[in-house]
C-alpha positions as YAML, in Angstrom:
chain: A
units: angstrom
residues:
- id: 1
  name: MET
  ca: [-7.56, 1.24, 15.47]
- id: 2
  name: GLN
  ca: [-4.52, 3.66, 16.58]
- id: 3
  name: THR
  ca: [-1.49, 4.25, 15.01]
- id: 4
  name: ALA
  ca: [1.48, 6.54, 16.06]
- id: 5
  name: THR
  ca: [4.16, 9.02, 14.56]
- id: 6
  name: SER
  ca: [7.59, 8.12, 14.11]
- id: 7
  name: ASN
  ca: [8.16, 10.17, 17.45]
- id: 8
  name: THR
  ca: [6.14, 7.82, 19.48]
- id: 9
  name: ILE
  ca: [6.63, 4.45, 17.85]
- id: 10
  name: PRO
  ca: [9.77, 2.60, 19.77]
- id: 11
  name: GLN
  ca: [12.49, 1.92, 17.53]
- id: 12
  name: SER
  ca: [12.03, -1.77, 17.77]
- id: 13
  name: VAL
  ca: [8.56, -1.56, 16.51]
- id: 14
  name: ASN
  ca: [9.24, 1.07, 13.77]
- id: 15
  name: ALA
  ca: [11.11, -0.93, 11.11]
- id: 16
  name: GLY
  ca: [10.74, 1.65, 8.38]
- id: 17
  name: ILE
  ca: [13.17, 4.27, 7.41]
- id: 18
  name: ILE
  ca: [11.51, 7.73, 7.95]
- id: 19
  name: SER
  ca: [11.56, 10.35, 5.29]
- id: 20
  name: ASP
  ca: [8.95, 12.75, 4.27]
- id: 21
  name: SER
  ca: [5.91, 10.47, 5.32]
- id: 22
  name: HIS
  ca: [2.56, 11.23, 4.22]
- id: 23
  name: PHE
  ca: [1.28, 7.94, 5.11]
- id: 24
  name: SER
  ca: [1.88, 5.16, 8.04]
- id: 25
  name: LEU
  ca: [1.53, 1.52, 7.46]
- id: 26
  name: LYS
  ca: [1.11, -1.08, 10.04]
- id: 27
  name: ILE
  ca: [1.21, -5.09, 9.39]
- id: 28
  name: LEU
  ca: [-1.74, -6.78, 10.79]
- id: 29
  name: PHE
  ca: [-1.10, -10.03, 9.58]
- id: 30
  name: SER
  ca: [1.79, -11.70, 7.46]
- id: 31
  name: SER
  ca: [1.36, -15.09, 6.09]
- id: 32
  name: ASP
  ca: [5.09, -16.10, 6.21]
- id: 33
  name: GLU
  ca: [6.50, -13.80, 9.00]
- id: 34
  name: PRO
  ca: [4.57, -13.54, 12.32]
- id: 35
  name: ALA
  ca: [7.33, -11.46, 13.84]
- id: 36
  name: LYS
  ca: [6.48, -8.86, 11.45]
- id: 37
  name: LEU
  ca: [3.11, -8.07, 13.24]
- id: 38
  name: GLY
  ca: [2.71, -4.62, 14.60]
- id: 39
  name: LYS
  ca: [5.66, -3.32, 12.37]
- id: 40
  name: GLN
  ca: [5.24, 0.18, 11.45]
- id: 41
  name: TYR
  ca: [6.47, 2.03, 8.37]
- id: 42
  name: GLN
  ca: [6.30, 5.75, 6.83]
- id: 43
  name: PHE
  ca: [6.15, 6.27, 3.33]
- id: 44
  name: SER
  ca: [5.38, 9.39, 1.01]
- id: 45
  name: THR
  ca: [3.01, 10.20, -1.75]
- id: 46
  name: THR
  ca: [5.89, 9.74, -4.28]
- id: 47
  name: ALA
  ca: [5.78, 6.14, -3.27]
- id: 48
  name: ILE
  ca: [2.37, 5.17, -4.06]
- id: 49
  name: ALA
  ca: [0.31, 4.33, -7.32]
- id: 50
  name: LYS
  ca: [-3.34, 3.05, -7.81]
- id: 51
  name: ASN
  ca: [-2.34, -0.60, -6.73]
- id: 52
  name: LYS
  ca: [1.10, -0.45, -5.47]
- id: 53
  name: ILE
  ca: [3.03, 0.98, -2.66]
- id: 54
  name: THR
  ca: [6.93, 1.10, -2.18]
- id: 55
  name: ILE
  ca: [8.28, 1.21, 1.58]
- id: 56
  name: ASN
  ca: [11.71, 1.64, 2.66]
- id: 57
  name: SER
  ca: [12.51, -0.95, 5.59]
- id: 58
  name: ARG
  ca: [15.65, -1.82, 7.76]
- id: 59
  name: GLU
  ca: [14.22, -5.47, 7.56]
- id: 60
  name: GLU
  ca: [13.80, -7.54, 4.55]
- id: 61
  name: ILE
  ca: [9.98, -9.15, 3.96]
- id: 62
  name: VAL
  ca: [9.77, -12.56, 2.44]
- id: 63
  name: ILE
  ca: [8.40, -12.10, -1.43]
- id: 64
  name: ASN
  ca: [5.10, -13.41, -1.99]
- id: 65
  name: SER
  ca: [4.05, -13.01, 1.59]
- id: 66
  name: VAL
  ca: [0.43, -12.07, 1.91]
- id: 67
  name: LEU
  ca: [0.08, -8.78, 4.26]
- id: 68
  name: ASP
  ca: [-3.03, -7.38, 6.08]
- id: 69
  name: ILE
  ca: [-2.36, -3.70, 6.80]
- id: 70
  name: CYS
  ca: [-3.77, -0.84, 7.77]
- id: 71
  name: ILE
  ca: [-2.61, 2.49, 6.01]
- id: 72
  name: THR
  ca: [-3.21, 5.84, 7.87]
- id: 73
  name: ASP
  ca: [-3.24, 8.85, 6.19]
- id: 74
  name: ASN
  ca: [-1.00, 11.14, 8.50]
- id: 75
  name: HIS
  ca: [-2.95, 14.28, 7.67]
- id: 76
  name: SER
  ca: [-6.50, 13.34, 7.75]
- id: 77
  name: LYS
  ca: [-5.86, 10.47, 10.26]
- id: 78
  name: GLU
  ca: [-8.19, 8.34, 7.83]
- id: 79
  name: PRO
  ca: [-7.62, 4.31, 8.30]
- id: 80
  name: PHE
  ca: [-7.61, 2.10, 5.16]
- id: 81
  name: ASN
  ca: [-7.57, -1.72, 5.99]
- id: 82
  name: LEU
  ca: [-5.82, -3.42, 2.94]
- id: 83
  name: THR
  ca: [-4.19, -6.61, 1.71]
- id: 84
  name: ALA
  ca: [-1.02, -6.70, -0.26]
- id: 85
  name: ASP
  ca: [1.38, -9.24, -1.86]
- id: 86
  name: VAL
  ca: [5.05, -8.60, -1.41]
- id: 87
  name: LYS
  ca: [6.26, -8.48, -5.07]
- id: 88
  name: LYS
  ca: [9.69, -7.02, -4.69]
- id: 89
  name: CYS
  ca: [12.31, -6.62, -1.75]
- id: 90
  name: ASN
  ca: [15.79, -5.33, -2.88]
- id: 91
  name: SER
  ca: [18.55, -3.52, -1.49]
- id: 92
  name: SER
  ca: [17.80, 0.24, -1.30]
- id: 93
  name: THR
  ca: [20.00, 2.42, -4.09]
- id: 94
  name: THR
  ca: [19.22, 5.70, -1.78]
- id: 95
  name: SER
  ca: [19.47, 4.58, 1.70]
- id: 96
  name: SER
  ca: [20.47, 1.77, 4.03]
- id: 97
  name: GLY
  ca: [17.90, -0.96, 4.16]
- id: 98
  name: TYR
  ca: [15.42, -2.38, 1.58]
- id: 99
  name: ASP
  ca: [12.97, -1.31, -1.03]
- id: 100
  name: ILE
  ca: [9.91, -3.26, -0.68]
- id: 101
  name: THR
  ca: [7.04, -3.04, -3.27]
- id: 102
  name: LEU
  ca: [3.67, -4.23, -2.21]
- id: 103
  name: GLN
  ca: [0.77, -4.77, -4.87]
- id: 104
  name: LEU
  ca: [-2.55, -4.24, -3.18]
- id: 105
  name: LYS
  ca: [-5.38, -6.58, -4.09]
- id: 106
  name: THR
  ca: [-8.90, -7.41, -3.56]
- id: 107
  name: ARG
  ca: [-10.31, -10.26, -1.45]
- id: 108
  name: THR
  ca: [-13.53, -11.99, -1.50]
- id: 109
  name: ASP
  ca: [-13.66, -13.41, 1.95]
- id: 110
  name: THR
  ca: [-13.35, -9.78, 4.01]
- id: 111
  name: HIS
  ca: [-13.68, -6.38, 3.50]
- id: 112
  name: THR
  ca: [-11.14, -4.22, 2.42]
- id: 113
  name: ASP
  ca: [-10.79, -0.34, 1.92]
- id: 114
  name: LEU
  ca: [-9.21, -0.64, -1.63]
- id: 115
  name: GLU
  ca: [-11.69, 1.21, -3.35]
- id: 116
  name: LYS
  ca: [-11.58, 4.07, -0.99]
- id: 117
  name: TRP
  ca: [-7.92, 3.90, -1.20]
- id: 118
  name: GLN
  ca: [-7.86, 4.12, -4.92]
- id: 119
  name: ARG
  ca: [-10.26, 7.39, -4.61]
- id: 120
  name: LEU
  ca: [-7.78, 9.12, -2.46]
- id: 121
  name: ILE
  ca: [-4.61, 8.28, -4.78]
- id: 122
  name: LYS
  ca: [-6.87, 9.92, -7.48]
- id: 123
  name: VAL
  ca: [-7.23, 12.89, -5.73]
- id: 124
  name: ILE
  ca: [-3.35, 12.99, -4.49]
- id: 125
  name: LYS
  ca: [-2.12, 12.06, -7.86]
...
């Protein structure tokens, strides 16, 4: 799977607000918004916890949507295929757009890299 940095992503595809990004996130599937497929976001290590990620977006994402995502560590280029529920989508207090909280979850019907992701977070935090 190929991901790109903000310099090579067309503006129409890059729905995120760029900051000091350590990770790239790409939506592979959205249960409620097929138009979100392929949208890319950047986020920093300050926006992560063991099972949660917060991204900034120019667009809203429907709360309770289920997303299949691929997160790429921008330094090592290692991909992590994960599934998340959209838990919050609020107007951002620090930038234009929205702060969106994703709750990572396990799946029984397909392989995910959740355990591998959690090990990386322990090292980073």
